[in-house]
N, C-alpha and C positions, 0 to 999 in steps of 0.2 A: 261346305267346302268342296266346291265344283271339282271334278277330276278326281275325288279321292274315294276309297273304298267309306269315308264318314258322311257323306251327302253333305247337308248342310247345317250340318253340327257347328256352332258358334266356336271360334279357334279358341274364345277364354273360357269357355266351358269345361268343367273338370271330365276327364275321361276315364280316368284311374284313382281311387284311392285304395291304399295297403294299410288295414289294421292289424296288429297296431303300429306296426314301424312310423305312420305318417307319412309314408311316399305318396304325393300327390301329381299326377302330370295331367296337363289340358289335353283338348283336343289339337290345338295349335303345336305343343310340343311333341306329342303324338304322330303326328303327319310329319313333323320335320326327321324325328328319330327312327321312324319306320323307314323314308326315304333315304336317309342315312345307312341303315341297315341291309336295304336293298342295293346301293351302292358297292358297300361294302364285299357284300355275298357277290353281287359281279365281277367287281375289281380280282377277288379269289379263285375265278376260273367258275363258278356255281353258274350254269346257263338253265333253261328252263328243264324242268324234271329232273335236276339235280337233287340231293338231299343235304339237308344240315340237320345235325343233331342238338337239341338244348337239354341240359342237364341242370336243373336249377328249382330253387323253391320259389315260392309263392312269391314275386315281386315284382315292382311295375316293369321292370326291363323285358320280362317275357313277354308283352304284349307288342312293344317295339319290334323285338324279335320276330314273333310270329307272323305280323304285320309286313316286317320288309320279306320275310319267305314266301309270305302269299301273295304280293304284289310282285316278287320277281317271279313268280311261276314256277315256284320251289317248293319240291314236299319238304315237310318239317315233323319230325320224329320227337316227341318228349320224352324222356325217358324218366320212368319213375324210380322216384329217389329214395326208395325203400329197397330196392333190390340189391342183393351180393354184387361183388365185383363181376362172378364168372356171368351171372345174368344179364346185367348192364353191357359187359363188353359182347354180349351175343348178339342182342339187339343194334348194337353200333355195328357190327360186323355184318348180320344180316340185311339190315337198312340199305348200306351202300354208302352211308353217310359222308360227305368228302371233307365236312369242316363240322365241329364242334365248338360250341359254346356254352361253360360250365360256369357256375356261381362259387367264391372264394369260399362260401359256408361248405361246399359239397368238393372241395378241393381233393380232401384223402382217396372219395370215392373215383373222382376224376383222374387222378393221378393213376389208379390202380387199372380202370378200366382203359386207358389210353397207353398202357405199358408196353404195348406192341408199336414198335414206331413207324408200322406200315398202317397204322389206322387215323382218320384224318388227314389225308396229304395235303389237301388243301388249307389247314390251320387249326389251332386251338387256341381260342380266345376267352379269356378269364373277367367275369363281371366281379369289380370289386379289386381286391388288392390280386397281383397275377403271381401266381406262385412260379418255381424255375420251371423252364419248358413251356412254358404259357405267356401268350402276349395280353395286354390290355385291352378289353373291350371298349370301356371308354375312350380310350387315347385313338385306337384304330377309328370306330367310330365317329371322332370328331373331326378327324380328318376329310370326311365325305361331304357331298354336297348334301343341303336341304331339300334340292326340287329334286321329283322323281325320274328315275331310270327310264329313258326311252324306249324301253320295249317292256313296258310292263304286261304282264297278263296274269290270270287268276293262277294260283297255286293252291296246295290243299294238305291236309295232315296225314302222316302215316302212322296209323296207331295200331300198337300191339294188341292182339289176344291172343290169351293161351289157347291150344289146341288139345287133344286127347292124348298126344303124343308126351304132351307135358312141355315142350317146348313152344313159346309163343309165335304167332303166326302176325306178319304185318298185314294189314288191310289196305288194299291201294286199289282207290277210283281213279279211273283214267282222267287226264288232265284234260281241260277243252282247248286251251288254247286263248282262249277270250279274253278281252280286255276286261279290268276291272268293272263291279257293277254287275257281270254279268253270272257272279256266284249264285248259284240255288238257295242259300242260306236259309236253311229250312226252319231252324231255331229261332232265326229272325221274324220270319215271315208269323209262325206262330205267335210268337210273342206280339207282332202287332196285330194280326187279324184274329186271334182266338183270345188273347189275355190284356187286349187294350192299351197295349206300351206304346208310350210316347216320345216323342222327343223331349229331354229334360228330367223323364223318371230316372229311377235308381235302382238298380237291380245288385241284391247280393249273394255272393259267390262264396261259399266258406269250403271248399272242398279242393283238392288240389288238381292244377291247371293242365297235370300233365295226363288225366282221366278226360277221355272223351268227351262229356257232358259237361264239363265247366268250361272247356276249352271252346266248343261251338257255339254254347250260348253265350258267355261272354263277349267273342266276336259277333253275335247275333246282336247284341245289345248295342256293339259300338256302330254297326250299319246300321242302326237304328238310331241313334245319337242320343243314346242314354249315357248313363253314369254307374261304372263298373264298381262297387265297394268288395275287396277281397280279403279275406283273413288269410293271414301268413299259416294259420294252423286251428283247426276246428276248437271251438272251446264253448262250449253252452252258455255260459253266462257272457262271453263276449259278444255272442251271436246276436243274442237279445238287444246288448248295448250297441251293437252297430246299426239295427234297425231302429232304434229310436234315436240315436244321435245323428244319424244321416239320412232320416225320413224315408227310409226305404218302401219302394211300392211293389218290387216283384225279387223273387230268391228264390233258389233250388236246394233242394235236401236228396238226403239219403236217408231211409228210416231210421239208421241207428242215431242218427241226428236229433230226429224226435224223442227217440227214447230216453237219451241224455239231457234234453231239455228239459222232458215230463219228471224226469228225478230231481229235478233241481228245487227248493224248499218254496213251498207256497209263495211265502213273502219276496224271495229274489224275484220268481216270475212275476209277481204283481209291480216291482219296482220300476218296470221299463214299459213305456207306451208302444205299443205296437200298431197302434191307430193307423198309422200311412200304410200297411202293407194290405194290397189290395189282392196279390196271387201269389200262391206258395206254390210250387213246382215242385213235383218228386218223380224219383225213378231208380234203375242202378239195380234195385232188389225188392222182393216181393214185401209190401208194409203188412204186418201183423194187423186183422182186423181191429183188436180191442186198441192198438195204438193210434193209427189213422182215426177212430170214433175220439179218442182222448184230445187228436189234435183239434179237430174241428169244433169240437167242445170249446177249446182254448181258443183259437184263433178265429172261430167261423168257418161258412163253407166256401173257404176260398183256394183250396187245393186242387191243383191240376196234375193230375197223371198220365204220366207216358210210358209206353213200354215200345222201345226198339235195340237195336243192336248196334254196336261199333260199326257192323257192317253196312247199314242202312237198309236191308233186305224188307223191311217195312214196317209199320207203327200203327200203334192204337193209342187213343186218348181217352181220359175220361173226368169228367168234373165231379165235384163234390156233392152236390147234388144227384146225378147218375150215380156216383158211388152208394150213395144212402139208399135208393132204390134195389143195387146191384151189387152188396157187400163184397168184397174180393175181387172183383170184375179188373182187368185192365183197360177196359173200355171196347170201343169200336172204332174201325181202321180210319187213319185218316191218310196213309201212305198205303199203296197197294190192297190186294184184296187177300185178308186169311182163307186158308181152308184146312181142313184136318184130315192127314192119312194114316193107315195102318202101318206095319212094318211091311206089307207087299205093294205099298203106294196106293191102295183104294181110297178114295175119298168116304170120311165118316161123315151120318147124319149129326146131327143135333146133340150136344148131350154125351157124346161118346170121345174118348179121351184117345189123342195120338199125337203125331208129330206135327207143329205146326209150319205151315209154309204159306207164304205170301206170294201171290201173283202180281205181275205188272210191277216188279221191285228195281232198284235199281242196277247198274254195274259194278261190281267190285271184284277183286281178286287177291287171292292169299300168296301174298310175295314170296317168290320161290316155291311155290306148291301148288301146281297145277293139278295134281290128283286132291286135294281138299278141296280147291275152285269147285272141281267137277262135282264133287260130291254134295256139293251145297246147292245143286241145281235137280231139279226132276224131269222128267218127261212132258211134263206141260211146261218147262220154262219158268215155274217156280222156284224160290231160293227159301234157304232154312239154314237157322244155326244151330238147331237140333232141340228148341224147346218142346217141353208137351203141354198139352191143352184139349181145352173144348171150345165149342162155341154154342152160348145158350141160344132157346129160338128167338130171341130178337137180335142175335148177331153180335152179342158181347162175346168177348175173349176172356176164360179166365184160363190162370196157368197152373199147371199140376207139378210143373218141376222147370226149373229155372232151362236147366240141359243135361243132362244125361251124365250123371255124378259128379255135376257142376256143385262145388260148393261156394256160396256168395255170405260171406262175411264182413259184415260193415259196410256194405255196397261194394266189394271190391272181390272178383271175380277169383277163383282157387279152385285149380284142378287137382285132384289126388293123385295123377300119375307118378310125379314129379316128386311130390312126398314120398311114394311108395317106393319109387326107384332109389331113393337117399337112405331110408328107411332098413331097405333090405341088403345095406351093405356093411350094417352094424353085425360083429360076429354072432349076437346070439339071435339074432333073428330067423325065422326059418321062413315065415309067411307074414304079408301084412296086406291090409288092405284100410282105407283111408276113407272116411263119409263125412259129412256135416249132418250132425244133430241139433236140434231146435235152442234156439240160445235167446233169450228175453231181450236181452241189447244188442248183441250182435247180428242177429238173424239167424246164423248158425255158425256153430263153432267146428272146427277142425280136430277129428278124435280120429284116433288111429288106431285099430284092431290088430295084436301083434300075437301071430303064434310063434310060440318061443321055440329053439332048440331043444331048452332044458326047461320043463313047464313049472321045475320047484323053485327057478330063478325069480320068479312071477313078485310084483312088489313094489312100493313107493321109489325105494333106491336106483330099482333100473328103469321104471318109468321117467325118474328125473333125467338118469343119464342119456334116455332115447331122446328125451327132447333137448338136450345138449347138444346131444351129437345132431341132430336136424337145426338148432340155430348156427351150428357153425357152417351150414353148407346151404341155407335156404336164407330167402329174406323172411322178417319177423312176420309177418302176418300169416304166411303158409306154414309156420310150425304148429305142431299140433298142440293143442290145449289139455288134450286129454288122451289118455293113453290106456287101453283096456286088454286084457290078456284072455283071451278065448282060447280054448283047448283045441279049435280047430276052426279054419275058414269054411264058408260055403261056397264049395266050385262046382261047376259042372264036370263031367267025366273029360270033356276037352280042356280041360284048367280054367274057364272064365269063371270069376269071382259075379257071386251074385249079388251085385251091391244093394240091392232095394232090399232082399233078404237080410245081408248083413246088417243093414240099417235097421230095420225093424228088431233084430235079435238086441242090438244094443240099446234100445230105445224101451227094450222091454226088460233089460237087466239092472 
């Protein structure tokens, strides 16, 4: 389809399949509906550089919305559907979103985060049955033409990544203002050039579309003329069934999904024909060596691992064949040049652990936080997100910690500070430190070390009370799964918590 972001895709070809809902969208329908969405955004006063927020579950309409925003030159922010009201409202305010589109399945959260009438001044649209105070998205879309808006230009997503302050930070890349087709589309290029993705191939995305990789890679599939199969939510057997039913050729996962599929009964795993699958991509969290070996034994050497960040400061990749020679590595650079420094900024030799930086990295900024933006750059002009690791003699990167203090549970980034701030408000708590301890399924589990005002109060009843206290104020994936009661936390004379020491103490206890 010349003049569209979808290249030469046949209008009758399937662009989106949603399982198990059964929603199906052709390229012709996606082209028409994304054009209608772009007209709708323009009619509501959104011009190039404006922002629209999407609060929706995995459903077909997600794609027409992001493509409508992409072709209208907008920033679009996908809001994590598992956030609390306050957390979601913060992102809505901070992003400056002028219009919100929400799905009716999330109406309670949508109503709560838009309680302030000043938010979303250009409109509130609801997919499905519109509640009071919301307009019907489908009705408004139907009133718009199917043809492109006259001033199309490439937009971009505005994604949020938590910062050490505990508040998420929007990662904003400059818009080019250039016409459709000029987007760098890194995932799409990787698919085509490294993973032999061809028009008509089928890509399975089992993760939420509000995360960076699922959204970027599925849009890359559309730019490459393939079919995207999306799971409404991850289920281990359903994922295998989707591969078999739709003859999936490419897919993307996080290690927790591997663990859950490996735990299926052997007879269930053998029930599904996975022979169509040529490449399985994984990222987002370190994959335990034993888990990856088991997956290679099951699916064959078809795994493609990449290490990157939402900020896009650099990237490495590694094939199964390379990984079997370098188990635990995240590969060699494909974007930027990695180097390792000590705390004083001196570049370290091979094999020594330090902060991972990338030279020749892309431009980005943390929305509303110039200090954090500046801190992500060094005197060489390189950029870092704070991960630590080392390079071996062959130039392969190994990570020793995803980020200082960062917890990655089920492929989701969790920063302890926000959890600590909540628990400190409980009257029984004198001090608290939150770390991630190894977990065979989730990668890491959120563990809180709580120093009590009254040590005699320690016990399972208080632990349950603290977990309930946290659950009332935090998204479910941030709530500690494990509460420990040490007599004292290891702090420096200046009050800084020695987290690595705390983590070691908890692992040994």
